[in-house]
C-alpha positions as semicolon CSV with decimal commas, in nm:
position;residue;x (nm);y (nm);z (nm)
1;X;4,725;-22,593;-14,878
2;X;4,682;-22,803;-15,193
3;X;4,365;-22,961;-15,051
4;X;4,215;-22,619;-14,983
5;X;4,293;-22,498;-15,336
6;X;4,149;-22,816;-15,485
7;X;3,832;-22,778;-15,277
8;X;3,792;-22,410;-15,373
9;X;3,839;-22,491;-15,741
10;X;3,580;-22,771;-15,724
11;X;3,338;-22,545;-15,535
12;X;3,380;-22,265;-15,791
13;X;3,313;-22,501;-16,082
14;X;3,005;-22,639;-15,907
15;X;2,878;-22,290;-15,820
16;X;2,921;-22,159;-16,173
17;X;2,759;-22,462;-16,330
18;X;2,453;-22,440;-16,105
19;X;2,406;-22,065;-16,065
20;X;2,504;-21,891;-16,385
21;X;2,460;-21,894;-16,757
22;X;2,612;-21,723;-17,057
23;X;2,387;-21,425;-17,123
24;X;2,498;-21,378;-17,484
25;X;2,378;-21,731;-17,569
26;X;2,034;-21,698;-17,407
27;X;1,744;-21,757;-17,647
28;X;1,577;-21,423;-17,564
29;X;1,897;-21,220;-17,601
30;X;1,908;-21,020;-17,927
31;X;2,217;-21,064;-18,143
32;X;2,484;-20,799;-18,075
33;X;2,753;-20,739;-18,339
34;X;3,041;-20,492;-18,334
35;X;3,055;-20,294;-18,658
36;X;3,392;-20,232;-18,817
37;X;3,492;-19,870;-18,870
38;X;3,388;-19,858;-19,238
39;X;3,038;-19,992;-19,163
40;X;2,999;-19,750;-18,873
41;X;3,105;-19,459;-19,094
42;X;2,863;-19,569;-19,366
43;X;2,579;-19,589;-19,110
44;X;2,648;-19,239;-18,983
45;X;2,664;-19,098;-19,338
46;X;2,337;-19,268;-19,438
47;X;2,152;-19,119;-19,141
48;X;2,348;-18,791;-19,138
49;X;2,445;-18,829;-18,770
50;X;2,763;-18,823;-18,567
51;X;2,893;-19,079;-18,320
52;X;2,783;-18,854;-18,031
53;X;2,422;-18,862;-18,154
54;X;2,389;-19,241;-18,138
55;X;2,218;-19,394;-17,834
56;X;2,466;-19,520;-17,578
57;X;2,535;-19,854;-17,413
58;X;2,763;-19,910;-17,116
59;X;3,090;-20,096;-17,164
60;X;2,988;-20,299;-16,856
61;X;2,664;-20,421;-17,017
62;X;2,673;-20,803;-17,001
63;X;2,499;-20,832;-17,338
64;X;2,793;-20,681;-17,525
65;X;3,011;-20,920;-17,723
66;X;3,365;-20,995;-17,608
67;X;3,619;-20,742;-17,727
68;X;3,387;-20,442;-17,739
69;X;3,564;-20,121;-17,649
70;X;3,472;-19,760;-17,587
71;X;3,374;-19,590;-17,912
72;X;3,265;-19,910;-18,090
73;X;2,929;-19,912;-18,265
74;X;2,716;-20,216;-18,182
75;X;2,439;-20,345;-18,407
76;X;2,152;-20,504;-18,213
77;X;1,921;-20,731;-18,414
78;X;1,592;-20,819;-18,249
79;X;1,369;-21,101;-18,374
80;X;0,999;-21,175;-18,341
81;X;0,737;-20,901;-18,324
82;X;1,004;-20,638;-18,262
83;X;1,219;-20,750;-18,556
84;X;1,417;-20,431;-18,592
85;X;1,781;-20,327;-18,597
86;X;1,919;-20,084;-18,340
87;X;2,260;-19,922;-18,311
88;X;2,441;-19,815;-17,995
89;X;2,781;-19,663;-17,924
90;X;2,981;-19,813;-17,637
91;X;3,072;-19,566;-17,363
């Protein structure tokens, strides 16, 4: 049994190292930041909008930073020709 577990662990490490990457660290991935509640409130007051009016992003989206939860506001900063800032609420 120990040999099987050791083999499976080695196979999993090999598979992950050859067939996957960390999406949030990819060079083309825009920076995603979770806003704290005061910054989110300030954003909504500046633009005179509510949380329900913000564009949405799925909680399962792989681009979201670790620890994002439903109701969080995420700031997305794009670089290059599309150097703009976008905001999304996690659903």
